[in-house]
MIFI-775122 format. One line per 10 residues: number of its first residue (from 1); their letters; for each residue x, y, z of C-alpha. Coordinates in Angstrom, 3 decimals. Layout:
MIFI-775122
NUM> a> X/Y/Z | ...;
end
This chain:
MIFI-775122
1> mtlvdqhhrv> -24.057/63.536/85.534 | -26.896/64.502/87.830 | -30.413/63.136/87.784 | -31.574/66.444/86.316 | -29.022/66.118/83.496 | -30.144/62.576/82.777 | -33.730/63.739/82.330 | -32.987/66.997/80.524 | -34.774/66.867/77.185 | -32.601/67.945/74.293;
11> dpqvearvrr> -33.990/68.673/70.850 | -33.167/65.612/68.708 | -31.654/67.836/65.998 | -29.318/69.447/68.523 | -28.317/66.041/69.859 | -27.646/64.737/66.343 | -25.541/67.816/65.487 | -23.412/67.568/68.631 | -22.928/63.825/68.142 | -21.800/64.447/64.535;
21> evagatwfql> -19.335/67.078/65.743 | -17.615/64.608/68.065 | -17.971/61.456/65.989 | -14.720/59.531/66.056 | -13.291/61.507/68.969 | -11.148/59.708/71.505 | -12.263/59.433/75.110 | -9.795/62.181/76.064 | -11.111/64.485/73.334 | -14.665/63.858/74.550;
31> aaatsrahhe> -13.620/64.612/78.127 | -11.980/67.867/77.018 | -15.036/68.882/74.967 | -17.300/68.118/77.930 | -15.120/70.203/80.219 | -15.206/73.134/77.786 | -18.989/72.782/77.531 | -19.235/72.940/81.327 | -17.310/76.221/81.308 | -19.631/77.521/78.573;
41> vdearrgrdd> -22.618/76.772/80.823 | -20.982/78.730/83.649 | -20.267/81.670/81.324 | -23.844/81.667/80.001 | -25.196/81.659/83.568 | -23.053/84.648/84.453 | -24.174/86.420/81.280 | -27.833/86.020/82.226 | -28.757/85.115/78.631 | -31.472/82.462/78.848;
51> dallravdrh> -31.167/81.398/75.207 | -27.394/81.029/75.428 | -27.792/79.130/78.683 | -30.258/76.670/77.155 | -27.954/76.059/74.169 | -24.974/75.560/76.475 | -26.886/73.190/78.777 | -28.147/71.200/75.781 | -24.635/70.829/74.376 | -23.178/69.923/77.763;
61> tvlervlaea> -25.906/67.339/78.366 | -25.276/65.626/75.037 | -21.520/65.617/75.559 | -21.925/64.126/79.041 | -24.076/61.372/77.571 | -21.576/60.669/74.789 | -18.716/60.613/77.300 | -20.661/58.224/79.559 | -21.319/55.940/76.580 | -17.626/55.985/75.641;
71> teqlhppr> -16.644/55.236/79.231 | -19.032/52.300/79.355 | -17.537/50.913/76.145 | -14.048/51.121/77.614 | -15.073/49.777/81.005 | -18.290/47.782/80.677 | -20.160/47.033/83.885 | -19.572/43.546/85.204;
end
């Protein structure tokens, strides 16, 4: 996750919806969902649709955060 991603502001409703969608997912499922979301960002960029790009970036940002949280739970910092 880049510094830009960490500071990207996502609408709280969007964040809540994405978190509900992946609630209970395993780490591997979260990683797969994050990877798919990354590809969706690339596709939206190529499509030059600003609204689709913003939605894709928002989703990807939330999934990266959820994946980072899950990783930290599995491997807490020492």
